[in-house]
Gaussian input, Z-matrix of N, CA and C with variables (Angstrom, degrees):
# hf/3-21g

backbone

0 1
 N
 C     1     B1
 C     2     B2     1     A1
 N     3     B3     2     A2     1     D1
 C     4     B4     3     A3     2     D2
 C     5     B5     4     A4     3     D3
 N     6     B6     5     A5     4     D4
 C     7     B7     6     A6     5     D5
 C     8     B8     7     A7     6     D6
 N     9     B9     8     A8     7     D7
 C    10    B10     9     A9     8     D8
 C    11    B11    10    A10     9     D9
 N    12    B12    11    A11    10    D10
 C    13    B13    12    A12    11    D11
 C    14    B14    13    A13    12    D12
 N    15    B15    14    A14    13    D13
 C    16    B16    15    A15    14    D14
 C    17    B17    16    A16    15    D15
 N    18    B18    17    A17    16    D16
 C    19    B19    18    A18    17    D17
 C    20    B20    19    A19    18    D18
 N    21    B21    20    A20    19    D19
 C    22    B22    21    A21    20    D20
 C    23    B23    22    A22    21    D21
 N    24    B24    23    A23    22    D22
 C    25    B25    24    A24    23    D23
 C    26    B26    25    A25    24    D24
 N    27    B27    26    A26    25    D25
 C    28    B28    27    A27    26    D26
 C    29    B29    28    A28    27    D27
 N    30    B30    29    A29    28    D28
 C    31    B31    30    A30    29    D29
 C    32    B32    31    A31    30    D30
 N    33    B33    32    A32    31    D31
 C    34    B34    33    A33    32    D32
 C    35    B35    34    A34    33    D33
 N    36    B36    35    A35    34    D34
 C    37    B37    36    A36    35    D35
 C    38    B38    37    A37    36    D36
 N    39    B39    38    A38    37    D37
 C    40    B40    39    A39    38    D38
 C    41    B41    40    A40    39    D39
 N    42    B42    41    A41    40    D40
 C    43    B43    42    A42    41    D41
 C    44    B44    43    A43    42    D42
 N    45    B45    44    A44    43    D43
 C    46    B46    45    A45    44    D44
 C    47    B47    46    A46    45    D45
 N    48    B48    47    A47    46    D46
 C    49    B49    48    A48    47    D47
 C    50    B50    49    A49    48    D48
 N    51    B51    50    A50    49    D49
 C    52    B52    51    A51    50    D50
 C    53    B53    52    A52    51    D51
 N    54    B54    53    A53    52    D52
 C    55    B55    54    A54    53    D53
 C    56    B56    55    A55    54    D54
 N    57    B57    56    A56    55    D55
 C    58    B58    57    A57    56    D56
 C    59    B59    58    A58    57    D57
 N    60    B60    59    A59    58    D58
 C    61    B61    60    A60    59    D59
 C    62    B62    61    A61    60    D60
 N    63    B63    62    A62    61    D61
 C    64    B64    63    A63    62    D62
 C    65    B65    64    A64    63    D63
 N    66    B66    65    A65    64    D64
 C    67    B67    66    A66    65    D65
 C    68    B68    67    A67    66    D66
 N    69    B69    68    A68    67    D67
 C    70    B70    69    A69    68    D68
 C    71    B71    70    A70    69    D69
 N    72    B72    71    A71    70    D70
 C    73    B73    72    A72    71    D71
 C    74    B74    73    A73    72    D72
 N    75    B75    74    A74    73    D73
 C    76    B76    75    A75    74    D74
 C    77    B77    76    A76    75    D75
 N    78    B78    77    A77    76    D76
 C    79    B79    78    A78    77    D77
 C    80    B80    79    A79    78    D78
 N    81    B81    80    A80    79    D79
 C    82    B82    81    A81    80    D80
 C    83    B83    82    A82    81    D81
 N    84    B84    83    A83    82    D82
 C    85    B85    84    A84    83    D83
 C    86    B86    85    A85    84    D84
 N    87    B87    86    A86    85    D85
 C    88    B88    87    A87    86    D86
 C    89    B89    88    A88    87    D87
 N    90    B90    89    A89    88    D88
 C    91    B91    90    A90    89    D89
 C    92    B92    91    A91    90    D90
 N    93    B93    92    A92    91    D91
 C    94    B94    93    A93    92    D92
 C    95    B95    94    A94    93    D93
 N    96    B96    95    A95    94    D94
 C    97    B97    96    A96    95    D95
 C    98    B98    97    A97    96    D96
 N    99    B99    98    A98    97    D97
 C   100   B100    99    A99    98    D98
 C   101   B101   100   A100    99    D99
 N   102   B102   101   A101   100   D100
 C   103   B103   102   A102   101   D101
 C   104   B104   103   A103   102   D102
 N   105   B105   104   A104   103   D103
 C   106   B106   105   A105   104   D104
 C   107   B107   106   A106   105   D105
 N   108   B108   107   A107   106   D106
 C   109   B109   108   A108   107   D107
 C   110   B110   109   A109   108   D108
 N   111   B111   110   A110   109   D109
 C   112   B112   111   A111   110   D110
 C   113   B113   112   A112   111   D111
 N   114   B114   113   A113   112   D112
 C   115   B115   114   A114   113   D113
 C   116   B116   115   A115   114   D114
 N   117   B117   116   A116   115   D115
 C   118   B118   117   A117   116   D116
 C   119   B119   118   A118   117   D117
 N   120   B120   119   A119   118   D118
 C   121   B121   120   A120   119   D119
 C   122   B122   121   A121   120   D120
 N   123   B123   122   A122   121   D121
 C   124   B124   123   A123   122   D122
 C   125   B125   124   A124   123   D123
 N   126   B126   125   A125   124   D124
 C   127   B127   126   A126   125   D125
 C   128   B128   127   A127   126   D126
 N   129   B129   128   A128   127   D127
 C   130   B130   129   A129   128   D128
 C   131   B131   130   A130   129   D129
 N   132   B132   131   A131   130   D130
 C   133   B133   132   A132   131   D131
 C   134   B134   133   A133   132   D132
 N   135   B135   134   A134   133   D133
 C   136   B136   135   A135   134   D134
 C   137   B137   136   A136   135   D135
 N   138   B138   137   A137   136   D136
 C   139   B139   138   A138   137   D137
 C   140   B140   139   A139   138   D138
 N   141   B141   140   A140   139   D139
 C   142   B142   141   A141   140   D140
 C   143   B143   142   A142   141   D141
 N   144   B144   143   A143   142   D142
 C   145   B145   144   A144   143   D143
 C   146   B146   145   A145   144   D144
 N   147   B147   146   A146   145   D145
 C   148   B148   147   A147   146   D146
 C   149   B149   148   A148   147   D147
 N   150   B150   149   A149   148   D148
 C   151   B151   150   A150   149   D149
 C   152   B152   151   A151   150   D150
 N   153   B153   152   A152   151   D151
 C   154   B154   153   A153   152   D152
 C   155   B155   154   A154   153   D153
 N   156   B156   155   A155   154   D154
 C   157   B157   156   A156   155   D155
 C   158   B158   157   A157   156   D156
 N   159   B159   158   A158   157   D157
 C   160   B160   159   A159   158   D158
 C   161   B161   160   A160   159   D159
 N   162   B162   161   A161   160   D160
 C   163   B163   162   A162   161   D161
 C   164   B164   163   A163   162   D162
 N   165   B165   164   A164   163   D163
 C   166   B166   165   A165   164   D164
 C   167   B167   166   A166   165   D165
 N   168   B168   167   A167   166   D166
 C   169   B169   168   A168   167   D167
 C   170   B170   169   A169   168   D168
 N   171   B171   170   A170   169   D169
 C   172   B172   171   A171   170   D170
 C   173   B173   172   A172   171   D171
 N   174   B174   173   A173   172   D172
 C   175   B175   174   A174   173   D173
 C   176   B176   175   A175   174   D174
 N   177   B177   176   A176   175   D175
 C   178   B178   177   A177   176   D176
 C   179   B179   178   A178   177   D177
 N   180   B180   179   A179   178   D178
 C   181   B181   180   A180   179   D179
 C   182   B182   181   A181   180   D180
 N   183   B183   182   A182   181   D181
 C   184   B184   183   A183   182   D182
 C   185   B185   184   A184   183   D183
 N   186   B186   185   A185   184   D184
 C   187   B187   186   A186   185   D185
 C   188   B188   187   A187   186   D186
 N   189   B189   188   A188   187   D187
 C   190   B190   189   A189   188   D188
 C   191   B191   190   A190   189   D189
 N   192   B192   191   A191   190   D190
 C   193   B193   192   A192   191   D191
 C   194   B194   193   A193   192   D192
 N   195   B195   194   A194   193   D193
 C   196   B196   195   A195   194   D194
 C   197   B197   196   A196   195   D195
 N   198   B198   197   A197   196   D196
 C   199   B199   198   A198   197   D197
 C   200   B200   199   A199   198   D198
 N   201   B201   200   A200   199   D199
 C   202   B202   201   A201   200   D200
 C   203   B203   202   A202   201   D201
 N   204   B204   203   A203   202   D202
 C   205   B205   204   A204   203   D203
 C   206   B206   205   A205   204   D204
 N   207   B207   206   A206   205   D205
 C   208   B208   207   A207   206   D206
 C   209   B209   208   A208   207   D207
 N   210   B210   209   A209   208   D208
 C   211   B211   210   A210   209   D209
 C   212   B212   211   A211   210   D210
 N   213   B213   212   A212   211   D211
 C   214   B214   213   A213   212   D212
 C   215   B215   214   A214   213   D213
 N   216   B216   215   A215   214   D214
 C   217   B217   216   A216   215   D215
 C   218   B218   217   A217   216   D216
 N   219   B219   218   A218   217   D217
 C   220   B220   219   A219   218   D218
 C   221   B221   220   A220   219   D219
 N   222   B222   221   A221   220   D220
 C   223   B223   222   A222   221   D221
 C   224   B224   223   A223   222   D222
 N   225   B225   224   A224   223   D223
 C   226   B226   225   A225   224   D224
 C   227   B227   226   A226   225   D225
 N   228   B228   227   A227   226   D226
 C   229   B229   228   A228   227   D227
 C   230   B230   229   A229   228   D228
 N   231   B231   230   A230   229   D229
 C   232   B232   231   A231   230   D230
 C   233   B233   232   A232   231   D231
 N   234   B234   233   A233   232   D232
 C   235   B235   234   A234   233   D233
 C   236   B236   235   A235   234   D234

   B1=1.4633
   B2=1.5248
   B3=1.3298
   B4=1.4519
   B5=1.5298
   B6=1.3179
   B7=1.4589
   B8=1.5230
   B9=1.3164
   B10=1.4662
   B11=1.5272
   B12=1.3254
   B13=1.4595
   B14=1.5156
   B15=1.3183
   B16=1.4523
   B17=1.5229
   B18=1.3011
   B19=1.4597
   B20=1.5249
   B21=1.3222
   B22=1.4609
   B23=1.5294
   B24=1.3291
   B25=1.4687
   B26=1.5256
   B27=1.3438
   B28=1.4609
   B29=1.5237
   B30=1.3069
   B31=1.4597
   B32=1.5334
   B33=1.3103
   B34=1.4618
   B35=1.5269
   B36=1.3345
   B37=1.4516
   B38=1.5211
   B39=1.3323
   B40=1.4613
   B41=1.5274
   B42=1.3385
   B43=1.4617
   B44=1.5258
   B45=1.3242
   B46=1.4550
   B47=1.5122
   B48=1.3208
   B49=1.4605
   B50=1.5213
   B51=1.3235
   B52=1.4623
   B53=1.5277
   B54=1.3432
   B55=1.4646
   B56=1.5182
   B57=1.3277
   B58=1.4540
   B59=1.5196
   B60=1.3351
   B61=1.4633
   B62=1.5260
   B63=1.3194
   B64=1.4609
   B65=1.5265
   B66=1.3353
   B67=1.4633
   B68=1.5260
   B69=1.3324
   B70=1.4708
   B71=1.5284
   B72=1.3291
   B73=1.4701
   B74=1.5243
   B75=1.3157
   B76=1.4595
   B77=1.5279
   B78=1.3279
   B79=1.4674
   B80=1.5258
   B81=1.3190
   B82=1.4638
   B83=1.5210
   B84=1.3328
   B85=1.4684
   B86=1.5288
   B87=1.3335
   B88=1.4641
   B89=1.5272
   B90=1.3246
   B91=1.4718
   B92=1.5240
   B93=1.3344
   B94=1.4689
   B95=1.5226
   B96=1.3392
   B97=1.4657
   B98=1.5289
   B99=1.3324
   B100=1.4556
   B101=1.5150
   B102=1.3171
   B103=1.4736
   B104=1.5224
   B105=1.3123
   B106=1.4619
   B107=1.5258
   B108=1.3324
   B109=1.4604
   B110=1.5302
   B111=1.3203
   B112=1.4598
   B113=1.5173
   B114=1.3396
   B115=1.4616
   B116=1.5185
   B117=1.3248
   B118=1.4650
   B119=1.5187
   B120=1.3271
   B121=1.4617
   B122=1.5238
   B123=1.3282
   B124=1.4656
   B125=1.5171
   B126=1.3167
   B127=1.4608
   B128=1.5247
   B129=1.3349
   B130=1.4576
   B131=1.5223
   B132=1.3142
   B133=1.4648
   B134=1.5248
   B135=1.3215
   B136=1.4503
   B137=1.5283
   B138=1.3313
   B139=1.4644
   B140=1.5320
   B141=1.3379
   B142=1.4603
   B143=1.5363
   B144=1.3039
   B145=1.4625
   B146=1.5238
   B147=1.3527
   B148=1.4561
   B149=1.5202
   B150=1.3126
   B151=1.4642
   B152=1.5130
   B153=1.3208
   B154=1.4656
   B155=1.5284
   B156=1.3320
   B157=1.4602
   B158=1.5243
   B159=1.3311
   B160=1.4679
   B161=1.5245
   B162=1.3313
   B163=1.4647
   B164=1.5165
   B165=1.3168
   B166=1.4565
   B167=1.5261
   B168=1.3386
   B169=1.4623
   B170=1.5245
   B171=1.2985
   B172=1.4700
   B173=1.5226
   B174=1.3449
   B175=1.4567
   B176=1.5157
   B177=1.3198
   B178=1.4554
   B179=1.5241
   B180=1.3375
   B181=1.4638
   B182=1.5177
   B183=1.3208
   B184=1.4528
   B185=1.5217
   B186=1.3230
   B187=1.4615
   B188=1.5199
   B189=1.3236
   B190=1.4626
   B191=1.5195
   B192=1.3197
   B193=1.4541
   B194=1.5248
   B195=1.3081
   B196=1.4633
   B197=1.5405
   B198=1.3384
   B199=1.4584
   B200=1.5261
   B201=1.3368
   B202=1.4697
   B203=1.5295
   B204=1.3342
   B205=1.4673
   B206=1.5278
   B207=1.3225
   B208=1.4659
   B209=1.5302
   B210=1.3334
   B211=1.4740
   B212=1.5254
   B213=1.3429
   B214=1.4600
   B215=1.5236
   B216=1.3169
   B217=1.4622
   B218=1.5216
   B219=1.3318
   B220=1.4706
   B221=1.5229
   B222=1.3244
   B223=1.4512
   B224=1.5275
   B225=1.3221
   B226=1.4719
   B227=1.5321
   B228=1.3233
   B229=1.4631
   B230=1.5246
   B231=1.3121
   B232=1.4697
   B233=1.5159
   B234=1.3419
   B235=1.4782
   B236=1.4870
   A1=109.68
   A2=116.98
   A3=122.13
   A4=109.53
   A5=117.07
   A6=121.50
   A7=111.61
   A8=116.27
   A9=121.14
   A10=109.10
   A11=116.52
   A12=121.28
   A13=109.27
   A14=114.65
   A15=120.48
   A16=108.94
   A17=115.45
   A18=120.73
   A19=110.78
   A20=117.66
   A21=121.53
   A22=112.32
   A23=117.84
   A24=121.90
   A25=113.58
   A26=117.53
   A27=120.34
   A28=111.36
   A29=115.22
   A30=122.46
   A31=107.35
   A32=117.24
   A33=121.17
   A34=109.80
   A35=115.72
   A36=122.14
   A37=113.70
   A38=118.19
   A39=120.69
   A40=110.33
   A41=113.77
   A42=120.46
   A43=110.50
   A44=114.92
   A45=120.61
   A46=110.33
   A47=115.14
   A48=121.70
   A49=108.05
   A50=116.07
   A51=120.48
   A52=109.10
   A53=115.61
   A54=119.39
   A55=112.82
   A56=118.02
   A57=119.02
   A58=112.04
   A59=114.54
   A60=122.16
   A61=109.63
   A62=116.98
   A63=120.53
   A64=112.35
   A65=118.17
   A66=122.33
   A67=108.30
   A68=116.58
   A69=121.29
   A70=112.27
   A71=118.49
   A72=120.47
   A73=111.74
   A74=116.84
   A75=120.70
   A76=111.63
   A77=116.97
   A78=120.00
   A79=111.69
   A80=119.02
   A81=121.20
   A82=110.66
   A83=116.88
   A84=121.60
   A85=110.33
   A86=116.16
   A87=120.62
   A88=111.68
   A89=117.20
   A90=121.05
   A91=110.50
   A92=116.88
   A93=121.07
   A94=112.19
   A95=116.83
   A96=121.14
   A97=111.88
   A98=118.14
   A99=120.85
   A100=115.35
   A101=117.90
   A102=121.28
   A103=108.56
   A104=115.96
   A105=121.98
   A106=110.89
   A107=117.57
   A108=119.49
   A109=110.23
   A110=116.52
   A111=122.05
   A112=113.28
   A113=117.17
   A114=120.84
   A115=110.57
   A116=115.40
   A117=120.84
   A118=108.53
   A119=116.30
   A120=122.08
   A121=108.93
   A122=115.36
   A123=120.98
   A124=108.58
   A125=117.01
   A126=121.88
   A127=107.29
   A128=116.88
   A129=119.77
   A130=113.71
   A131=117.64
   A132=120.65
   A133=110.16
   A134=114.07
   A135=121.56
   A136=106.89
   A137=117.04
   A138=120.27
   A139=109.75
   A140=117.82
   A141=121.00
   A142=114.64
   A143=118.70
   A144=120.88
   A145=111.82
   A146=116.97
   A147=121.62
   A148=116.00
   A149=118.31
   A150=120.43
   A151=108.39
   A152=121.21
   A153=127.82
   A154=112.47
   A155=113.64
   A156=121.36
   A157=108.34
   A158=115.80
   A159=121.22
   A160=107.37
   A161=114.86
   A162=120.88
   A163=109.20
   A164=114.89
   A165=120.65
   A166=106.12
   A167=116.96
   A168=122.71
   A169=108.81
   A170=116.87
   A171=122.60
   A172=113.07
   A173=117.07
   A174=121.13
   A175=115.87
   A176=118.79
   A177=119.57
   A178=110.42
   A179=115.17
   A180=120.72
   A181=108.97
   A182=115.41
   A183=123.12
   A184=108.36
   A185=116.74
   A186=119.78
   A187=108.90
   A188=115.24
   A189=120.62
   A190=109.62
   A191=114.45
   A192=120.88
   A193=109.35
   A194=116.10
   A195=120.20
   A196=111.18
   A197=118.25
   A198=119.69
   A199=111.53
   A200=117.55
   A201=120.37
   A202=109.70
   A203=116.47
   A204=121.15
   A205=111.30
   A206=116.80
   A207=121.14
   A208=112.44
   A209=117.75
   A210=120.78
   A211=112.15
   A212=117.60
   A213=122.27
   A214=109.20
   A215=117.00
   A216=121.98
   A217=109.43
   A218=115.98
   A219=120.82
   A220=110.84
   A221=114.17
   A222=123.03
   A223=105.64
   A224=118.46
   A225=119.93
   A226=111.41
   A227=115.91
   A228=122.15
   A229=108.68
   A230=115.41
   A231=120.58
   A232=109.27
   A233=116.47
   A234=120.91
   A235=111.67
   D1=128.84
   D2=-178.61
   D3=-91.95
   D4=113.50
   D5=-179.81
   D6=-102.00
   D7=9.96
   D8=-179.65
   D9=-64.49
   D10=131.15
   D11=-179.96
   D12=-117.92
   D13=159.13
   D14=173.59
   D15=-117.14
   D16=167.39
   D17=178.88
   D18=-59.15
   D19=-32.16
   D20=-179.99
   D21=-66.34
   D22=-19.23
   D23=-179.43
   D24=-80.14
   D25=-15.49
   D26=-176.31
   D27=-71.32
   D28=151.32
   D29=173.24
   D30=-104.51
   D31=164.80
   D32=-178.33
   D33=-56.31
   D34=130.57
   D35=179.55
   D36=93.01
   D37=-15.66
   D38=179.30
   D39=-81.47
   D40=152.00
   D41=-177.03
   D42=-124.31
   D43=159.42
   D44=175.41
   D45=-156.39
   D46=167.49
   D47=176.47
   D48=-112.09
   D49=128.44
   D50=-179.46
   D51=-68.13
   D52=129.57
   D53=178.66
   D54=-119.22
   D55=-13.07
   D56=179.24
   D57=170.84
   D58=-174.54
   D59=-176.45
   D60=-134.81
   D61=153.87
   D62=177.80
   D63=-105.90
   D64=-10.15
   D65=-178.86
   D66=-121.74
   D67=108.98
   D68=-174.98
   D69=-62.00
   D70=-41.59
   D71=-178.80
   D72=-68.74
   D73=-45.13
   D74=179.83
   D75=-69.00
   D76=-28.83
   D77=-177.61
   D78=-60.93
   D79=-34.43
   D80=178.67
   D81=-62.05
   D82=-44.71
   D83=177.29
   D84=-61.37
   D85=-44.83
   D86=-178.73
   D87=-65.57
   D88=-39.57
   D89=177.02
   D90=-61.39
   D91=-42.90
   D92=179.22
   D93=-64.40
   D94=-25.28
   D95=179.72
   D96=-89.17
   D97=3.61
   D98=175.41
   D99=100.28
   D100=5.17
   D101=178.10
   D102=-86.46
   D103=78.15
   D104=-175.61
   D105=-98.17
   D106=142.85
   D107=174.74
   D108=-53.48
   D109=134.81
   D110=-176.86
   D111=94.67
   D112=-14.62
   D113=179.40
   D114=-75.91
   D115=143.24
   D116=175.42
   D117=-87.81
   D118=135.46
   D119=177.49
   D120=-124.12
   D121=149.85
   D122=177.12
   D123=-134.68
   D124=131.10
   D125=175.32
   D126=-74.41
   D127=121.40
   D128=-176.97
   D129=-111.40
   D130=-32.18
   D131=-177.97
   D132=-145.08
   D133=151.39
   D134=178.02
   D135=-138.18
   D136=126.51
   D137=179.84
   D138=-62.55
   D139=157.96
   D140=-176.30
   D141=-51.95
   D142=-36.07
   D143=179.62
   D144=-99.97
   D145=13.15
   D146=173.93
   D147=90.35
   D148=-0.96
   D149=-177.99
   D150=-152.28
   D151=126.31
   D152=6.19
   D153=-84.18
   D154=-177.81
   D155=177.58
   D156=-121.30
   D157=162.72
   D158=174.33
   D159=-124.92
   D160=135.94
   D161=178.50
   D162=-127.64
   D163=155.85
   D164=172.69
   D165=-102.76
   D166=123.23
   D167=-179.75
   D168=-150.82
   D169=140.85
   D170=177.40
   D171=51.75
   D172=34.35
   D173=174.61
   D174=84.62
   D175=6.87
   D176=177.34
   D177=-144.21
   D178=169.98
   D179=179.23
   D180=-96.30
   D181=132.44
   D182=-177.74
   D183=-125.38
   D184=133.41
   D185=175.41
   D186=-106.02
   D187=147.76
   D188=178.30
   D189=-157.21
   D190=163.07
   D191=175.61
   D192=-71.57
   D193=152.14
   D194=-178.73
   D195=-65.44
   D196=-32.76
   D197=178.13
   D198=-68.13
   D199=-30.44
   D200=173.97
   D201=-69.17
   D202=-43.07
   D203=179.84
   D204=-61.96
   D205=-29.76
   D206=-179.32
   D207=-69.71
   D208=-12.18
   D209=178.35
   D210=-92.04
   D211=-3.50
   D212=-178.73
   D213=-100.52
   D214=111.64
   D215=179.49
   D216=-82.50
   D217=138.16
   D218=-178.16
   D219=-135.38
   D220=159.74
   D221=164.69
   D222=-104.08
   D223=119.57
   D224=178.56
   D225=-61.07
   D226=144.73
   D227=177.61
   D228=-114.08
   D229=148.48
   D230=176.33
   D231=-74.60
   D232=142.13
   D233=178.34
   D234=-81.32

């Protein structure tokens, strides 16, 4: 059973720790925006139709498309 989750799987208020990326080209952009492996992320907002999303990472709020969030692998954290 695959329990691997992505940032796109989180619901508002849920947190996770970034463990990696599935898209090598997009990962460079995400790293530059503060999405570093080991960083804690929290889903803070979700647009009415589910895209884009807002997350809290590295001390600030970052918005991204849900397909970008789906390339960020996380370990879910307990609230």
